[in-house]
N, C-alpha and C positions, 0 to 999 in steps of 0.2 A: 733065861729058862727054856731048860728041852724038855721036847716032848716027851724024852722020856724015863723024865727026872721022877719020885713020888710025888714030890707038890706039884705040880703042871697035872699029875694025875686027880689029886685028891682036885686040884682047883675047878681042872675043867667037868668031874659029877658034884661041885659044890653049883654053876651053872644053872648045869642039866635039871639040876632038882628044881634050881627056882623057876625055870622056864618051863616046868611041868606046874607048878604053882600057879604060876602065871596063866599057861595057857584053861585052870581049872576054874579059874573065880574069874576072866573075862567068856563075853558074847561071843556066841562062835562069830566070825567072817570069813568071808570070802579069804579063799591062800592068793597071795595075789601072784598076777604073774612074773612070765621070766622081766629081770630087769632088760629092758635098754640097755642098748651095746650105746656108750656115747666116744666119740670118736677124739680124741686129745687131736691139735693143731699145735706144734709150738710156737712158741710167742717168743720175739724178742726183751731180751731180759730189758725188762724200765730201769730208769736212771733209778740213781741212789736216794734222789729228792725231790722224788716228783711232786706235787701238794696232788693230795686227795681234790677232785670233782666236786667245786660244790653247788645246791642244787640252785637254779637260775632267780631272779631274784622276781616277788610281782609286786607290784604296782601297789598302790596304799593308797585307796579310796577314801575321801572325806563320806560320815556317814548320810546320807538321806534323810530331806526331810520327810516330814509321814508324810502321807497322799490324803488332799483334800477329801472330804464325803461324796461318792455319787449322787450325780444333778448340784450337788455348788459348787461351781467355780469362782475361783480367787478373780471378785472384781473390784478390790476392796480402793479406791481412788485417794493417793494421798493426798494428807490435807492441804501439803503445795500448790497443787494444783487449782486447789478452791478458790482456796486466797490468791492465787497467779489468777481465775477466773475472774473474784471477784473486783481483783483486781485492773483486768483488762477492760470490764463494765465500765468502773466507777472513772479510771480514765480519761475514757472516749467521752462520760459526759464533762468533761474537767476537759476538753479540745474545746466540743462545742460549747461552751461557757464563756472561757479561756477568748474566742472568736470573736462571741458576742459580742461579751466588755470589754474589747481592744478596742472592735467597730465601734461601739456608742463614745469611749474617750475616747479614740484617738492616739491611742499607745502606737502600737506601729501601724506602720501599708498595711494595704492587701497583699502585696507581690512577697511583702516580709514574711506575711503570715505562711500564704502559698508554699513562698518555698521553705520555710519551715517545719510543718507539717510534714512535705513530700519525704526529710530530711530524715527528721525526725521517726515518722512512719517506715524510714530505708532501711535505716539503722536496726529499730526494732525486729524491721524482719528481717534483718540476718541472724538475728543473734538467734530468732526461733528457730533458722532455718540448723541452723547449729546443733543448735538442740535437740531438734527431729531429728539429725543422725546419729545423735547418741542415745543415752537409755530412757534418760526424762519428756519420754515423747507426747506425753500428755501437758505438761508446763511450759512446752515446745509453738502446739497450740495453741492455748494460752495467748501469752507470748504474740505469737500472728495475728489472733486477732486482732490485740492491738495498733502494732505496727502500719496490716493491710487497712485498719478502719482510721486511720492515720491519712493514713495514704490516699483512700480515698475521698477522706473530706473534705481535703484542703484540694484535690485537685477540683471537686463536685460545688466547696463555697468561691472557688475561685471562677469560676463558671458559668453560674447559677447566679452571685448574690453579689456576687465583684466585678463580677461580668469585663473578667483582666483579660477573658483569650474566648477564641469562637468557643461556642457552647459542643462542638463537637471534641479539642481538645481533654475537657472536663471530663466526655465519657469514654473517650479513649485512654484517660489515667483510671478509671475502676476498674477498664477491661484487662487494661497489661496487668494490674494486680490482680485481680481473676484469672491471667493465663497463667501468670507466676506462680499463681497459691495449685492449680490446679498442677504444672509439671513437678512443683515442689510434690503436693502433694502424690504425684505418681511415682517421683524417683526415692520416697522413703515408704512407697504402702501404705498411703493414711485415709482416710475417708473422714475426720475430722478437719483436719487440715482442708479440702477443697470447702465441705462445710462452711466450716469458719470465712472460706475469701469467697463466696457466695451468698453470706450471709451479713460481711462488712459491704457489700454490692449494694444490696439490698436497704439495706441500713439509709444509705449516705440522703435519698429523696425522701425519707422518712425524718429525721433527722434535723433539716435542713429547711422541711417545709414552711410557705406562707400560710399557707392557704387557700392561696387562688396561684394558677401557673395554667401554662399548656399543660393539659393529658395527651394530648399529642409528642411531644420529647417523652414524655414519660413513660410509653408506650414503645419510643423507638431505644430508648435508654433500656428496656425494659428487654426489646430483641436483643440488641449486643450482649446482653449479659449473657444470655440464653444462648446464642453462639458460639459465646466464649466457652460457657462450659459445653460445651458439643464440639470444639475446638483442642480442645481438652483432651474428650476423651478418645476420641477417634486418633488426633495423634502420638497419642500415652498407647496407646491399645490397649487401653486397662480402664478402671471405675463404675463398669455398667452393673459390680455387684454391690457397691459404695451407696447403702439404702439411704444414711444420714444426710448427704451432699443429693443423691438425686431427690428426695422429696424437699432441701428448702430448695435447691432449682430448679423443679417442678411447680409447689403450690406458693412459694415464697410470694414469683412472682404477680400473681393474682391475688394473692395478699395486698402488697403494696397499692396495686390497681383501687382496687377495693377500699383502702384506708383511704387513699389520696383523692380518688374518686369523689368521695360523701366529706371531705375534711371543709368543705366551702367554695368560696368561688371559682370557677372551673373554665378555661376556655374553651368552647363546645366548639369541632369540627367534625360533624358526625360522620361524614361519608370517611375519610382520614379514618379517625378511629376505629370504624367499623375494619375497614381494612387491615388494619393494624391488629387488634383480638383477633382476627379471625389467621391471620402471620401467627403472631403470638400462640394459640395455640394449636396452629401446625407446627409449630417448630419444639413444644412440649410436647406432643407427638413422638414427634423423631425421638426428642428423650427417654419418651418410656419405652419405643421398642428399639430403639438402635438399630435401625435395617444396617445389614453387611460387616456388625461387629461380632469379632471373637467371640467373646464371654455373651453368656446369657444375661441377660438385663435382669431383675429386681424387681418386684414389683410393676408390672405394668400397667395389670390389671386393674388395680386404687389409682395407678398416676393415672390411668384415659379416663376414667369415673369423675376422676374431681378436675380433673383438665376442661372433658363437655358439659358438665355442670358447668363451671365456672364462663365457659364459652357463650353458653347458654348465658346467664344474668346477664350478667356484661354486656351481651348484646343488646337483651333486653331495658338494662337501663340508660342506655344510649341510645333507642328506639327512640327514648319518652322526652330525648333533649332532641329528638333532629328534627320534627317536626310531623313525622311521615303517618300514615296513616296505621292505629291501632293493627288491624287484621292485618296490616301484610306482612307483620314480623311470624305471619307462618309462613311462611321463603326461610327467614330465618333459619328458626325449629327443622324446617323439612330438608335445608341443609347440611346439617346433622347429624340428622338419620341419613339420608342419601352417604354420608362420610361413612358413615359406620359401618356397613354396606360395602361402599370398597375395598373397607379395610381388610376384610375377614379374608381376602387370598392371601394379600403379602403376610397378614399375621400367619395365618396356615405355614404359610413356607419357611419363617421367619422362625417358628414353637415346633415346628416340625410334625404338629397332630392338631386336632381338636377342640381343648378341652377351652381356647378362647373363642370360640363360639357363640354359646352364651351366655356371654356381657352382652359381644357389640351389637347381633341378632336384639338383645336384651332392650338396649340402647336404641339402635333402630324403630324400634315398634312402639318406646318409651315416648321419645321424639314426634315419632309420628303423630299421634296422638296428639300430641300437645298443638303440634301445626294443626290440626283438624277441628281443635278443639276454642285455637284463637282464632281460626276464620271462619267457624259458622256459628249456627248461635244454636241454639241447643237441642232444639230436636231435631235438626238437620244433625248434629256433631256425634251423634248415639248413631243417630241413623248410619252413617258414614264406618262409625267404630264397630257396629255390627256388621255391617257390611264385611271388615277384613277381618270380623272373629271368624265368620265363616268360612274366608279364603284362609286364614290356621289353621282353623278346623278341619278344612278339608283334605289340607297339606298333610295333617297328624295323622287323617285317616290312613291316607292313604299311604301313607311311610312305614305303619303298624301293618296294613295290608300287605306289602309288601316287604317285609322283617327287613328293612333299612335303617343301616344307623343314625338318624337321626332322628327318630319318633322320640326318645325324649324330650328331645329341647325343646321337637315344634309340641309338643303335647305342654309342654311349662309355658311358652311363649299365649301360645291360641288359649288355655286356660287361664292364664294373666290378662289378655286384653278382651273374651267373655266375660271374666269378673266385675271387672271395670263397669264395663257396658253393662250390664246387669245394676249396675250400683246405680250407676247416671240414668239408668231408666226407672225403675222403680216409683220415683218419686211422682214426674211428672204424667204414669201409665193410673199408678192408684189414684190419682186429684186429679187426672184429666176429663172435666165435665164440659169440654168447649162444643163447636157449632160443627166440628167437623165430621161427618159420615160413620154411619158404624163402617167398621174395616176398613174401610178405605181412609186410612191414616197413620201419619207418620209411625203416631203411639203404638199401634196392634203391626203395620210392618214390621218395626223393629223386635218389639217381642216377637213375631215368630219365624224373626232370622235367628237373634239370641236361640232360640229352642232349636233351631234347623243346628247349631251350632252346638248347642252341648248335645244332641242327640250324636253328632258326629264327633264325639269324644267322649260318649259313653263306648259306642261302638271299637273304642281304642286297647292297647295292652297297657297294664300299668297301675298304680299305687291308686293317681286321681279317677279310674275308669270311675266307680262307685258313686263320686264325689257332685261327678259332668251327671250321674243316673238320677240322683236326689234334685242337684240342678236342675234340670230336664223337663220334673215334673212342675217345677217354682213355677217359673215360667209360664210354661204351657200353659198350665190349670187354672192360674194368676190370669194372664193375657186374656182369653174367651171368656173369664169371671166380670173381668175388670172392663170387658169393651160392653158383655150383657148389661153389666147391670148400668150402663150411661143410656137404657131403653126409656124411655117416659112414658109408653103406653100401661095402661091398668088394669086392675081385674075387678069387677065387681063379682059380690058374692051374696046375696043379701046387699042387706045392710052397710059391707064391708068392700072398701075400696082394698086391693094390694096390691104394691108397684108389681106388674106386670115384669120389666127388667130384674128387678131383687130376686125375685123368686127363680127365673132364668137363673143366674149364676149360683142359686145356694142348688140347683140340681148341677150344674156345672160340678160343683165340687162331688155333690154326692155319689155321680158318677165316677167320676175320676177316683174317690175315695171305693165303689166299689169296684173297677176296674181296677183298679193299684193292686187292692189288698186281695182279688185272686187270682190276678197274675204271681205276687206273690205266693202266695200256699198250693200254684200249679207243680210246686218240682221244679219245674225249669232257673238255668243257671248256677251258678255256683250259689253256698251255703252266705258265705257274708251276704253279696246282693242279695238275696230272695228274701234274709232278714231287713235288707235296707228298704225292702220294695213294699214288706209286709204292714214294714211301721211309716211307710210315708202313709198307704192307705190307710190306717186309724187314726194316720194324724186330719186325712183331707175328710174322711166321715164325720170325726169330732167336731170338726170346723161345720161341714153343714148342718149339723144338729143344730150348736152351739149361735150360729147365724140363722136358723130357722126361728125360732125361739123365741128369743132374746133380742131380733132385729128387724126380720123380717112381717112376723106377727106381735111387733111389740105392741100397738096399738089396737088388737084387736081383742075382743072378749074373752074371756079368759076358760069358756065351751069349745071355743075354739085353737083356740091353744093345745087346748088337750087332747081332741081329734088328730089337731095335726098331729103330736108327739109317741101319739099313740098310732098312728100309717107310718108314722119313721120308724118309730121300733118295730114295729111285725116287719117293714119292709129289712130293717138288717139279720132279723131273726132269721126269715126267708134266704138270705144271702148265708149266713154264714151255716144253714142246714144243707142249701143246694153245695159249699161247699165242703163240710165235712162228709159227707155221698162220697163227693166226688174222689181226696185224700183218702178215704175209705180205700175203694176201687183201684188206686193206684198205687197203698200200701205205704203210703209215705205221712209223716205227719208234720203238725210245724213248731 
């Protein structure tokens, strides 16, 4: 069709008409700019049968299981593991029974028992090692316990009961089992494997205990097991964070010691055994802190606390069978206190901070107090304790005044020491009625030192300041009142005889109440302290009144008690009026 044809002209008119209608119906749109110039580049003609390029294939993944709820990790243990664990325990019990029956009936020779047990244990252990390298790790741990237990029991039986070879060989077999378990655990990164290796070694003495034996050999055996644990941890450069094996190795040895030592007649060699207990305690401390190990040890504080308590109890147990003087045991306790002080600096270097200091210093103070209690009589004990309390309180006050970082720790240690000494001082002070001179006696001097300690603590900063202020009043006021109450002279008023010492003690309570209450309403200090001081003042005034009416004047005539009550009441009213006038002048209120 040519542009000059009439049909072409009619078609062009119809297109223009349609475009005009579309323009009227459509919203106004900005006119497009000039069309961009496209530069065409000639391409080589493709082959006639060239395939159409296909999109790359995407990998198909299996649908992921739904995630577990937050905070609820999947810790389900397969039933096979429980069955294997129960089977391991039953199998080891069967090994012990079989060895016992074979001994009684003479079925097989002792050498056959030992060799058979060792071969059986090695075979089971080899199978357990293969399982530990695969997905069934928990099942492998259960079988490893069976294999190591059979191996260790065989060697322990051969050395201790059958006497087929020296004790060193039997101990060596148990140590070798521990080392192999540790090497395998380090290779497969299994805390449980190392834990069962240590547990089976510790169970051997209990399984074959006859109720009598050498505690010295047992301590040597426990030392060798601890040395094997340390060798494994240091040689493999791992295991510091394995809390199961660490707790078994640190606490299991002490548990075995106490169970064997209390099970029957033991051959005692106190000097050697005390030295071995000290060495075992030192070895467990190394297990707890692992100096120069690349990993940060888990739970060193708990292990240190349990170890030192065990060393103290084991030392006391041995001291009872040594024939030494009871009071000389204070040297053992004092040695533990010094050991904790020596540990402070290397532990700071190991941890890189001071957050382990409270435990070590608290243990040092506790063992020092125990050492003094063992070495001295009660009255001398609380006197030495009070001197220590004053020294710690002075250090806390000096650190608080200088703004040093150890203030809170020293305040806590001083408060605990002073509180314990106060509890030990109350009964002898309250019932002190001996022939000692007034003031110049140990009970009064102890109370005065405790008042000084609480006074220093009340001047430090921190949450214990108000409590220290209240206890300062309790100790200081009672110390003076109880001392005056011991005074025997009497005061005669007509036909009435009054105990002068008791009246002076009541006067001390009344004066203390008035002074303390007046101090509380004076507006000095913070509101919390002022409220506590006023409460103490009320308490002292009330106690003075009750003591006067129902104790001091209990045997007097009713008229005399009435006059005394009127006088005391009038005194209280006058003191209240004076305090109210002072408060109005100061513009404060209670």
